[in-house]
N, CA, C and O atoms as a Tripos MOL2 file, in Angstrom:
@<TRIPOS>MOLECULE
protein
  256   255    64     0     0
PROTEIN
NO_CHARGES

@<TRIPOS>ATOM
      1 N         149.3770  108.0430  122.5190 N.3       1 MET1
      2 CA        149.7930  106.7780  121.9410 C.3       1 MET1
      3 C         148.6710  106.2540  121.0420 C.2       1 MET1
      4 O         147.5030  106.2640  121.4320 O.2       1 MET1
      5 N         149.0170  105.8090  119.8770 N.am      2 CYS2
      6 CA        148.0480  105.3000  118.9070 C.3       2 CYS2
      7 C         147.9330  103.7780  119.0460 C.2       2 CYS2
      8 O         148.9440  103.0770  119.0820 O.2       2 CYS2
      9 N         146.7150  103.2780  119.1230 N.am      3 THR3
     10 CA        146.5180  101.8340  119.2130 C.3       3 THR3
     11 C         145.8030  101.3250  117.9700 C.2       3 THR3
     12 O         145.1120  102.0780  117.2830 O.2       3 THR3
     13 N         145.9750  100.0630  117.6970 N.am      4 ALA4
     14 CA        145.3460   99.4380  116.5230 C.3       4 ALA4
     15 C         143.8530   99.2680  116.7590 C.2       4 ALA4
     16 O         143.4220   99.0340  117.8880 O.2       4 ALA4
     17 N         143.0630   99.3850  115.6950 N.am      5 PRO5
     18 CA        141.6290   99.1080  115.8340 C.3       5 PRO5
     19 C         141.4050   97.6560  116.2520 C.2       5 PRO5
     20 O         142.2530   96.7950  116.0160 O.2       5 PRO5
     21 N         140.2570   97.3950  116.8730 N.am      6 ASP6
     22 CA        139.9670   96.0440  117.3660 C.3       6 ASP6
     23 C         140.0940   94.9780  116.3010 C.2       6 ASP6
     24 O         140.5860   93.8880  116.5920 O.2       6 ASP6
     25 N         139.6650   95.2520  115.0670 N.am      7 PHE7
     26 CA        139.7070   94.2070  114.0500 C.3       7 PHE7
     27 C         141.1230   93.8510  113.6270 C.2       7 PHE7
     28 O         141.3160   92.8360  112.9590 O.2       7 PHE7
     29 N         142.1250   94.6520  113.9940 N.am      8 LEU8
     30 CA        143.5150   94.3210  113.6670 C.3       8 LEU8
     31 C         144.2430   93.6410  114.8170 C.2       8 LEU8
     32 O         145.3470   93.1300  114.6260 O.2       8 LEU8
     33 N         143.6530   93.6240  116.0040 N.am      9 LYS9
     34 CA        144.3020   93.0080  117.1550 C.3       9 LYS9
     35 C         144.1980   91.4920  117.0810 C.2       9 LYS9
     36 O         143.2660   90.9460  116.4900 O.2       9 LYS9
     37 N         145.1650   90.8250  117.6890 N.am     10 VAL10
     38 CA        145.1720   89.3680  117.7030 C.3      10 VAL10
     39 C         144.1270   88.8910  118.6970 C.2      10 VAL10
     40 O         144.1640   89.2480  119.8740 O.2      10 VAL10
     41 N         143.2030   88.0890  118.2150 N.am     11 HIS11
     42 CA        142.1660   87.5090  119.0520 C.3      11 HIS11
     43 C         142.2360   85.9990  118.9420 C.2      11 HIS11
     44 O         142.8060   85.4600  117.9930 O.2      11 HIS11
     45 N         141.6660   85.3340  119.8970 N.am     12 ARG12
     46 CA        141.5680   83.8770  119.8250 C.3      12 ARG12
     47 C         140.5690   83.5330  118.7200 C.2      12 ARG12
     48 O         139.4900   84.1200  118.6360 O.2      12 ARG12
     49 N         140.9370   82.5930  117.8940 N.am     13 HIS13
     50 CA        140.0590   82.1710  116.8140 C.3      13 HIS13
     51 C         140.3030   80.7110  116.5230 C.2      13 HIS13
     52 O         141.2870   80.1290  116.9800 O.2      13 HIS13
     53 N         139.4170   80.1310  115.7720 N.am     14 HIS14
     54 CA        139.6450   78.7660  115.3220 C.3      14 HIS14
     55 C         140.6070   78.8780  114.1520 C.2      14 HIS14
     56 O         141.7900   79.1330  114.3780 O.2      14 HIS14
     57 N         140.1880   78.7100  112.9810 N.am     15 SER15
     58 CA        141.0940   78.8640  111.8500 C.3      15 SER15
     59 C         140.5080   79.7960  110.8210 C.2      15 SER15
     60 O         139.2960   79.9870  110.7130 O.2      15 SER15
     61 N         141.4210   80.3630  110.0750 N.am     16 ILE16
     62 CA        141.0500   81.1540  108.9130 C.3      16 ILE16
     63 C         141.8100   80.5530  107.7450 C.2      16 ILE16
     64 O         143.0330   80.4250  107.7890 O.2      16 ILE16
     65 N         141.0800   80.1840  106.6990 N.am     17 VAL17
     66 CA        141.7090   79.6300  105.5020 C.3      17 VAL17
     67 C         141.4320   80.5890  104.3550 C.2      17 VAL17
     68 O         140.2830   80.9160  104.0600 O.2      17 VAL17
     69 N         142.5030   81.0310  103.7200 N.am     18 ARG18
     70 CA        142.3980   81.9320  102.5730 C.3      18 ARG18
     71 C         142.8450   81.1760  101.3390 C.2      18 ARG18
     72 O         144.0010   80.7640  101.2380 O.2      18 ARG18
     73 N         141.9220   80.9920  100.3930 N.am     19 LEU19
     74 CA        142.2700   80.3200   99.1370 C.3      19 LEU19
     75 C         142.6370   81.3810   98.1100 C.2      19 LEU19
     76 O         141.8300   82.2530   97.7850 O.2      19 LEU19
     77 N         143.8420   81.2990   97.6120 N.am     20 ARG20
     78 CA        144.2930   82.2220   96.5770 C.3      20 ARG20
     79 C         144.5120   81.4350   95.2980 C.2      20 ARG20
     80 O         145.6490   81.2180   94.8790 O.2      20 ARG20
     81 N         143.4470   81.0210   94.6960 N.am     21 VAL21
     82 CA        143.5340   80.2480   93.4460 C.3      21 VAL21
     83 C         142.9120   81.0630   92.3260 C.2      21 VAL21
     84 O         141.9030   81.7430   92.5120 O.2      21 VAL21
     85 N         143.5310   80.9800   91.1700 N.am     22 TRP22
     86 CA        143.0370   81.6970   90.0080 C.3      22 TRP22
     87 C         143.2740   80.8550   88.7790 C.2      22 TRP22
     88 O         144.3910   80.3640   88.6160 O.2      22 TRP22
     89 N         142.3510   80.6560   87.9370 N.am     23 PRO23
     90 CA        140.9830   81.1690   87.9980 C.3      23 PRO23
     91 C         140.1900   80.4380   89.0710 C.2      23 PRO23
     92 O         140.5320   79.3160   89.4450 O.2      23 PRO23
     93 N         139.1520   81.0590   89.5550 N.am     24 THR24
     94 CA        138.3750   80.4900   90.6600 C.3      24 THR24
     95 C         137.3170   79.5280   90.1340 C.2      24 THR24
     96 O         136.1160   79.7270   90.3150 O.2      24 THR24
     97 N         137.7950   78.4990   89.4890 N.am     25 MET25
     98 CA        136.9250   77.4430   88.9780 C.3      25 MET25
     99 C         136.7960   76.3690   90.0560 C.2      25 MET25
    100 O         137.6530   76.2620   90.9330 O.2      25 MET25
    101 N         135.7510   75.5940   89.9930 N.am     26 ILE26
    102 CA        135.5130   74.5650   91.0050 C.3      26 ILE26
    103 C         136.6660   73.5590   91.0590 C.2      26 ILE26
    104 O         137.0100   73.0820   92.1400 O.2      26 ILE26
    105 N         137.2620   73.2340   89.9210 N.am     27 GLU27
    106 CA        138.3630   72.2720   89.9000 C.3      27 GLU27
    107 C         139.5760   72.8020   90.6660 C.2      27 GLU27
    108 O         140.2070   72.0670   91.4240 O.2      27 GLU27
    109 N         139.8960   74.0810   90.4620 N.am     28 GLU28
    110 CA        141.0250   74.6920   91.1650 C.3      28 GLU28
    111 C         140.7550   74.7410   92.6720 C.2      28 GLU28
    112 O         141.6500   74.4830   93.4780 O.2      28 GLU28
    113 N         139.5360   75.0690   93.0390 N.am     29 THR29
    114 CA        139.1590   75.1390   94.4510 C.3      29 THR29
    115 C         139.2250   73.7650   95.0990 C.2      29 THR29
    116 O         139.7510   73.6270   96.2030 O.2      29 THR29
    117 N         138.6970   72.7470   94.4280 N.am     30 GLU30
    118 CA        138.7470   71.3850   94.9690 C.3      30 GLU30
    119 C         140.1850   70.9110   95.1220 C.2      30 GLU30
    120 O         140.5220   70.2820   96.1250 O.2      30 GLU30
    121 N         141.0360   71.2030   94.1430 N.am     31 GLN31
    122 CA        142.4400   70.7930   94.2190 C.3      31 GLN31
    123 C         143.1340   71.4850   95.4030 C.2      31 GLN31
    124 O         143.8860   70.8430   96.1360 O.2      31 GLN31
    125 N         142.8870   72.7830   95.5920 N.am     32 ALA32
    126 CA        143.4980   73.5160   96.6980 C.3      32 ALA32
    127 C         143.0290   72.9670   98.0470 C.2      32 ALA32
    128 O         143.8390   72.7910   98.9570 O.2      32 ALA32
    129 N         141.7330   72.6970   98.1820 N.am     33 LEU33
    130 CA        141.2230   72.1390   99.4360 C.3      33 LEU33
    131 C         141.7510   70.7350   99.6830 C.2      33 LEU33
    132 O         142.0190   70.3690  100.8280 O.2      33 LEU33
    133 N         141.9050   69.9420   98.6240 N.am     34 GLY34
    134 CA        142.4800   68.6030   98.7660 C.3      34 GLY34
    135 C         143.9070   68.6590   99.2730 C.2      34 GLY34
    136 O         144.2890   67.8880  100.1540 O.2      34 GLY34
    137 N         144.7010   69.5730   98.7180 N.am     35 ARG35
    138 CA        146.0890   69.7410   99.1950 C.3      35 ARG35
    139 C         146.1050   70.1990  100.6430 C.2      35 ARG35
    140 O         146.9090   69.7200  101.4430 O.2      35 ARG35
    141 N         145.2120   71.1280  100.9820 N.am     36 LEU36
    142 CA        145.1310   71.6230  102.3580 C.3      36 LEU36
    143 C         144.8680   70.4790  103.3250 C.2      36 LEU36
    144 O         145.5710   70.3410  104.3260 O.2      36 LEU36
    145 N         143.8700   69.6640  103.0390 N.am     37 LEU37
    146 CA        143.4960   68.5840  103.9490 C.3      37 LEU37
    147 C         144.5320   67.4710  104.0130 C.2      37 LEU37
    148 O         144.6150   66.7730  105.0240 O.2      37 LEU37
    149 N         145.3210   67.2860  102.9640 N.am     38 SER38
    150 CA        146.3310   66.2230  102.9900 C.3      38 SER38
    151 C         147.6710   66.6890  103.5670 C.2      38 SER38
    152 O         148.4640   65.8590  104.0100 O.2      38 SER38
    153 N         147.9390   67.9920  103.5700 N.am     39 GLU39
    154 CA        149.2520   68.4830  103.9910 C.3      39 GLU39
    155 C         149.2750   69.1880  105.3400 C.2      39 GLU39
    156 O         150.3440   69.3300  105.9340 O.2      39 GLU39
    157 N         148.1390   69.6270  105.8340 N.am     40 VAL40
    158 CA        148.0940   70.3910  107.0830 C.3      40 VAL40
    159 C         147.4980   69.5080  108.1770 C.2      40 VAL40
    160 O         146.4830   68.8430  107.9680 O.2      40 VAL40
    161 N         148.1400   69.5100  109.3400 N.am     41 THR41
    162 CA        147.6700   68.6660  110.4360 C.3      41 THR41
    163 C         146.4000   69.2400  111.0650 C.2      41 THR41
    164 O         146.0770   70.4150  110.8920 O.2      41 THR41
    165 N         145.6980   68.3930  111.7880 N.am     42 GLU42
    166 CA        144.4790   68.8270  112.4630 C.3      42 GLU42
    167 C         144.7860   69.9130  113.4940 C.2      42 GLU42
    168 O         144.0080   70.8530  113.6600 O.2      42 GLU42
    169 N         145.9150   69.7820  114.1840 N.am     43 ALA43
    170 CA        146.2980   70.8000  115.1750 C.3      43 ALA43
    171 C         146.5040   72.1570  114.5110 C.2      43 ALA43
    172 O         146.0880   73.1830  115.0500 O.2      43 ALA43
    173 N         147.1420   72.1680  113.3440 N.am     44 GLU44
    174 CA        147.3430   73.4270  112.6240 C.3      44 GLU44
    175 C         146.0160   73.9940  112.1270 C.2      44 GLU44
    176 O         145.8220   75.2090  112.1040 O.2      44 GLU44
    177 N         145.1100   73.1110  111.7340 N.am     45 LEU45
    178 CA        143.8160   73.5620  111.2290 C.3      45 LEU45
    179 C         142.9660   74.2470  112.2900 C.2      45 LEU45
    180 O         142.0800   75.0320  111.9520 O.2      45 LEU45
    181 N         143.2160   73.9650  113.5610 N.am     46 THR46
    182 CA        142.3590   74.5200  114.6020 C.3      46 THR46
    183 C         142.8620   75.8300  115.1890 C.2      46 THR46
    184 O         142.1360   76.4660  115.9520 O.2      46 THR46
    185 N         144.0750   76.2560  114.8640 N.am     47 THR47
    186 CA        144.6150   77.4590  115.5130 C.3      47 THR47
    187 C         145.3890   78.3760  114.5860 C.2      47 THR47
    188 O         146.1510   79.2100  115.0760 O.2      47 THR47
    189 N         145.2370   78.2700  113.2900 N.am     48 SER48
    190 CA        146.1380   78.9780  112.3930 C.3      48 SER48
    191 C         145.4270   79.8130  111.3390 C.2      48 SER48
    192 O         144.2510   79.6230  111.0320 O.2      48 SER48
    193 N         146.1990   80.7430  110.8060 N.am     49 LEU49
    194 CA        145.8270   81.4260  109.5780 C.3      49 LEU49
    195 C         146.5410   80.6690  108.4720 C.2      49 LEU49
    196 O         147.7680   80.5690  108.4820 O.2      49 LEU49
    197 N         145.7910   80.1390  107.5220 N.am     50 ILE50
    198 CA        146.3680   79.3010  106.4670 C.3      50 ILE50
    199 C         146.0580   79.9300  105.1220 C.2      50 ILE50
    200 O         144.9090   80.2470  104.8140 O.2      50 ILE50
    201 N         147.1040   80.1060  104.3290 N.am     51 ILE51
    202 CA        146.9430   80.6740  102.9910 C.3      51 ILE51
    203 C         147.3620   79.6180  101.9840 C.2      51 ILE51
    204 O         148.4950   79.1360  102.0050 O.2      51 ILE51
    205 N         146.4370   79.2640  101.1020 N.am     52 VAL52
    206 CA        146.6820   78.2370  100.0970 C.3      52 VAL52
    207 C         146.7150   78.9220   98.7420 C.2      52 VAL52
    208 O         145.7440   79.5650   98.3450 O.2      52 VAL52
    209 N         147.8360   78.7860   98.0240 N.am     53 ASP53
    210 CA        147.8670   79.2800   96.6550 C.3      53 ASP53
    211 C         148.2440   78.1350   95.7270 C.2      53 ASP53
    212 O         148.2860   76.9810   96.1530 O.2      53 ASP53
    213 N         148.5140   78.4350   94.4880 N.am     54 ARG54
    214 CA        148.7440   77.3780   93.4970 C.3      54 ARG54
    215 C         149.9730   76.5200   93.7820 C.2      54 ARG54
    216 O         149.9920   75.3350   93.4470 O.2      54 ARG54
    217 N         150.9950   77.1050   94.3950 N.am     55 SER55
    218 CA        152.2430   76.3580   94.5420 C.3      55 SER55
    219 C         152.6380   76.0350   95.9830 C.2      55 SER55
    220 O         153.5390   75.2250   96.1970 O.2      55 SER55
    221 N         151.9930   76.6430   96.9680 N.am     56 ARG56
    222 CA        152.3980   76.3670   98.3510 C.3      56 ARG56
    223 C         151.2610   76.6260   99.3240 C.2      56 ARG56
    224 O         150.2340   77.2160   98.9880 O.2      56 ARG56
    225 N         151.4900   76.1590  100.5420 N.am     57 ILE57
    226 CA        150.5670   76.3930  101.6530 C.3      57 ILE57
    227 C         151.3630   77.0370  102.7670 C.2      57 ILE57
    228 O         152.3730   76.4910  103.2110 O.2      57 ILE57
    229 N         150.9150   78.1970  103.2200 N.am     58 ARG58
    230 CA        151.5810   78.8970  104.3220 C.3      58 ARG58
    231 C         150.7040   78.7990  105.5680 C.2      58 ARG58
    232 O         149.5030   79.0630  105.5220 O.2      58 ARG58
    233 N         151.3270   78.4160  106.6760 N.am     59 VAL59
    234 CA        150.6070   78.2620  107.9320 C.3      59 VAL59
    235 C         151.2170   79.2160  108.9490 C.2      59 VAL59
    236 O         152.3970   79.1080  109.2810 O.2      59 VAL59
    237 N         150.4160   80.1410  109.4380 N.am     60 GLY60
    238 CA        150.8600   81.0750  110.4810 C.3      60 GLY60
    239 C         150.1090   80.7600  111.7530 C.2      60 GLY60
    240 O         148.8830   80.8620  111.7950 O.2      60 GLY60
    241 N         150.8330   80.3760  112.7920 N.am     61 THR61
    242 CA        150.1740   80.0610  114.0550 C.3      61 THR61
    243 C         150.0190   81.3260  114.8740 C.2      61 THR61
    244 O         150.7790   82.2800  114.7080 O.2      61 THR61
    245 N         149.0470   81.3320  115.7450 N.am     62 ARG62
    246 CA        148.8030   82.5290  116.5530 C.3      62 ARG62
    247 C         149.8950   82.6790  117.5960 C.2      62 ARG62
    248 O         150.5840   81.7200  117.9430 O.2      62 ARG62
    249 N         150.0350   83.8750  118.0780 N.am     63 LEU63
    250 CA        151.0220   84.1620  119.1260 C.3      63 LEU63
    251 C         150.5710   83.5670  120.4480 C.2      63 LEU63
    252 O         149.3740   83.5280  120.7360 O.2      63 LEU63
    253 N         151.5140   83.1060  121.2530 N.am     64 LYS64
    254 CA        151.1760   82.5180  122.5410 C.3      64 LYS64
    255 C         151.3390   83.5300  123.6420 C.2      64 LYS64
    256 O         151.0990   83.2170  124.8080 O.2      64 LYS64
@<TRIPOS>BOND
     1     1     2 1
     2     2     3 1
     3     3     4 2
     4     3     5 am
     5     5     6 1
     6     6     7 1
     7     7     8 2
     8     7     9 am
     9     9    10 1
    10    10    11 1
    11    11    12 2
    12    11    13 am
    13    13    14 1
    14    14    15 1
    15    15    16 2
    16    15    17 am
    17    17    18 1
    18    18    19 1
    19    19    20 2
    20    19    21 am
    21    21    22 1
    22    22    23 1
    23    23    24 2
    24    23    25 am
    25    25    26 1
    26    26    27 1
    27    27    28 2
    28    27    29 am
    29    29    30 1
    30    30    31 1
    31    31    32 2
    32    31    33 am
    33    33    34 1
    34    34    35 1
    35    35    36 2
    36    35    37 am
    37    37    38 1
    38    38    39 1
    39    39    40 2
    40    39    41 am
    41    41    42 1
    42    42    43 1
    43    43    44 2
    44    43    45 am
    45    45    46 1
    46    46    47 1
    47    47    48 2
    48    47    49 am
    49    49    50 1
    50    50    51 1
    51    51    52 2
    52    51    53 am
    53    53    54 1
    54    54    55 1
    55    55    56 2
    56    55    57 am
    57    57    58 1
    58    58    59 1
    59    59    60 2
    60    59    61 am
    61    61    62 1
    62    62    63 1
    63    63    64 2
    64    63    65 am
    65    65    66 1
    66    66    67 1
    67    67    68 2
    68    67    69 am
    69    69    70 1
    70    70    71 1
    71    71    72 2
    72    71    73 am
    73    73    74 1
    74    74    75 1
    75    75    76 2
    76    75    77 am
    77    77    78 1
    78    78    79 1
    79    79    80 2
    80    79    81 am
    81    81    82 1
    82    82    83 1
    83    83    84 2
    84    83    85 am
    85    85    86 1
    86    86    87 1
    87    87    88 2
    88    87    89 am
    89    89    90 1
    90    90    91 1
    91    91    92 2
    92    91    93 am
    93    93    94 1
    94    94    95 1
    95    95    96 2
    96    95    97 am
    97    97    98 1
    98    98    99 1
    99    99   100 2
   100    99   101 am
   101   101   102 1
   102   102   103 1
   103   103   104 2
   104   103   105 am
   105   105   106 1
   106   106   107 1
   107   107   108 2
   108   107   109 am
   109   109   110 1
   110   110   111 1
   111   111   112 2
   112   111   113 am
   113   113   114 1
   114   114   115 1
   115   115   116 2
   116   115   117 am
   117   117   118 1
   118   118   119 1
   119   119   120 2
   120   119   121 am
   121   121   122 1
   122   122   123 1
   123   123   124 2
   124   123   125 am
   125   125   126 1
   126   126   127 1
   127   127   128 2
   128   127   129 am
   129   129   130 1
   130   130   131 1
   131   131   132 2
   132   131   133 am
   133   133   134 1
   134   134   135 1
   135   135   136 2
   136   135   137 am
   137   137   138 1
   138   138   139 1
   139   139   140 2
   140   139   141 am
   141   141   142 1
   142   142   143 1
   143   143   144 2
   144   143   145 am
   145   145   146 1
   146   146   147 1
   147   147   148 2
   148   147   149 am
   149   149   150 1
   150   150   151 1
   151   151   152 2
   152   151   153 am
   153   153   154 1
   154   154   155 1
   155   155   156 2
   156   155   157 am
   157   157   158 1
   158   158   159 1
   159   159   160 2
   160   159   161 am
   161   161   162 1
   162   162   163 1
   163   163   164 2
   164   163   165 am
   165   165   166 1
   166   166   167 1
   167   167   168 2
   168   167   169 am
   169   169   170 1
   170   170   171 1
   171   171   172 2
   172   171   173 am
   173   173   174 1
   174   174   175 1
   175   175   176 2
   176   175   177 am
   177   177   178 1
   178   178   179 1
   179   179   180 2
   180   179   181 am
   181   181   182 1
   182   182   183 1
   183   183   184 2
   184   183   185 am
   185   185   186 1
   186   186   187 1
   187   187   188 2
   188   187   189 am
   189   189   190 1
   190   190   191 1
   191   191   192 2
   192   191   193 am
   193   193   194 1
   194   194   195 1
   195   195   196 2
   196   195   197 am
   197   197   198 1
   198   198   199 1
   199   199   200 2
   200   199   201 am
   201   201   202 1
   202   202   203 1
   203   203   204 2
   204   203   205 am
   205   205   206 1
   206   206   207 1
   207   207   208 2
   208   207   209 am
   209   209   210 1
   210   210   211 1
   211   211   212 2
   212   211   213 am
   213   213   214 1
   214   214   215 1
   215   215   216 2
   216   215   217 am
   217   217   218 1
   218   218   219 1
   219   219   220 2
   220   219   221 am
   221   221   222 1
   222   222   223 1
   223   223   224 2
   224   223   225 am
   225   225   226 1
   226   226   227 1
   227   227   228 2
   228   227   229 am
   229   229   230 1
   230   230   231 1
   231   231   232 2
   232   231   233 am
   233   233   234 1
   234   234   235 1
   235   235   236 2
   236   235   237 am
   237   237   238 1
   238   238   239 1
   239   239   240 2
   240   239   241 am
   241   241   242 1
   242   242   243 1
   243   243   244 2
   244   243   245 am
   245   245   246 1
   246   246   247 1
   247   247   248 2
   248   247   249 am
   249   249   250 1
   250   250   251 1
   251   251   252 2
   252   251   253 am
   253   253   254 1
   254   254   255 1
   255   255   256 2
@<TRIPOS>SUBSTRUCTURE
     1 MET1         2 RESIDUE 1 A MET
     2 CYS2         6 RESIDUE 1 A CYS
     3 THR3        10 RESIDUE 1 A THR
     4 ALA4        14 RESIDUE 1 A ALA
     5 PRO5        18 RESIDUE 1 A PRO
     6 ASP6        22 RESIDUE 1 A ASP
     7 PHE7        26 RESIDUE 1 A PHE
     8 LEU8        30 RESIDUE 1 A LEU
     9 LYS9        34 RESIDUE 1 A LYS
    10 VAL10       38 RESIDUE 1 A VAL
    11 HIS11       42 RESIDUE 1 A HIS
    12 ARG12       46 RESIDUE 1 A ARG
    13 HIS13       50 RESIDUE 1 A HIS
    14 HIS14       54 RESIDUE 1 A HIS
    15 SER15       58 RESIDUE 1 A SER
    16 ILE16       62 RESIDUE 1 A ILE
    17 VAL17       66 RESIDUE 1 A VAL
    18 ARG18       70 RESIDUE 1 A ARG
    19 LEU19       74 RESIDUE 1 A LEU
    20 ARG20       78 RESIDUE 1 A ARG
    21 VAL21       82 RESIDUE 1 A VAL
    22 TRP22       86 RESIDUE 1 A TRP
    23 PRO23       90 RESIDUE 1 A PRO
    24 THR24       94 RESIDUE 1 A THR
    25 MET25       98 RESIDUE 1 A MET
    26 ILE26      102 RESIDUE 1 A ILE
    27 GLU27      106 RESIDUE 1 A GLU
    28 GLU28      110 RESIDUE 1 A GLU
    29 THR29      114 RESIDUE 1 A THR
    30 GLU30      118 RESIDUE 1 A GLU
    31 GLN31      122 RESIDUE 1 A GLN
    32 ALA32      126 RESIDUE 1 A ALA
    33 LEU33      130 RESIDUE 1 A LEU
    34 GLY34      134 RESIDUE 1 A GLY
    35 ARG35      138 RESIDUE 1 A ARG
    36 LEU36      142 RESIDUE 1 A LEU
    37 LEU37      146 RESIDUE 1 A LEU
    38 SER38      150 RESIDUE 1 A SER
    39 GLU39      154 RESIDUE 1 A GLU
    40 VAL40      158 RESIDUE 1 A VAL
    41 THR41      162 RESIDUE 1 A THR
    42 GLU42      166 RESIDUE 1 A GLU
    43 ALA43      170 RESIDUE 1 A ALA
    44 GLU44      174 RESIDUE 1 A GLU
    45 LEU45      178 RESIDUE 1 A LEU
    46 THR46      182 RESIDUE 1 A THR
    47 THR47      186 RESIDUE 1 A THR
    48 SER48      190 RESIDUE 1 A SER
    49 LEU49      194 RESIDUE 1 A LEU
    50 ILE50      198 RESIDUE 1 A ILE
    51 ILE51      202 RESIDUE 1 A ILE
    52 VAL52      206 RESIDUE 1 A VAL
    53 ASP53      210 RESIDUE 1 A ASP
    54 ARG54      214 RESIDUE 1 A ARG
    55 SER55      218 RESIDUE 1 A SER
    56 ARG56      222 RESIDUE 1 A ARG
    57 ILE57      226 RESIDUE 1 A ILE
    58 ARG58      230 RESIDUE 1 A ARG
    59 VAL59      234 RESIDUE 1 A VAL
    60 GLY60      238 RESIDUE 1 A GLY
    61 THR61      242 RESIDUE 1 A THR
    62 ARG62      246 RESIDUE 1 A ARG
    63 LEU63      250 RESIDUE 1 A LEU
    64 LYS64      254 RESIDUE 1 A LYS
C-alpha cells in the first residue's frame, strides 16, 4: 500500500494564507490583505487555508 509523504498529510496548523496577486506590487498586496482582514472572520483565520486572488477569497477549513 502506498502512503502519502508526511508533507502532504493533514496536520494541525494555524493558518496558511496564499496571496495570488499579480503584479506583485505593494499596492496590490495591501489591497489583498485589506480584503482578507475585512472579509474573513477571526475563527477562519486561525484554522484555515486561505487563498486570496484578485476577484475572490477562498477559505478551506481543515478536516475534523
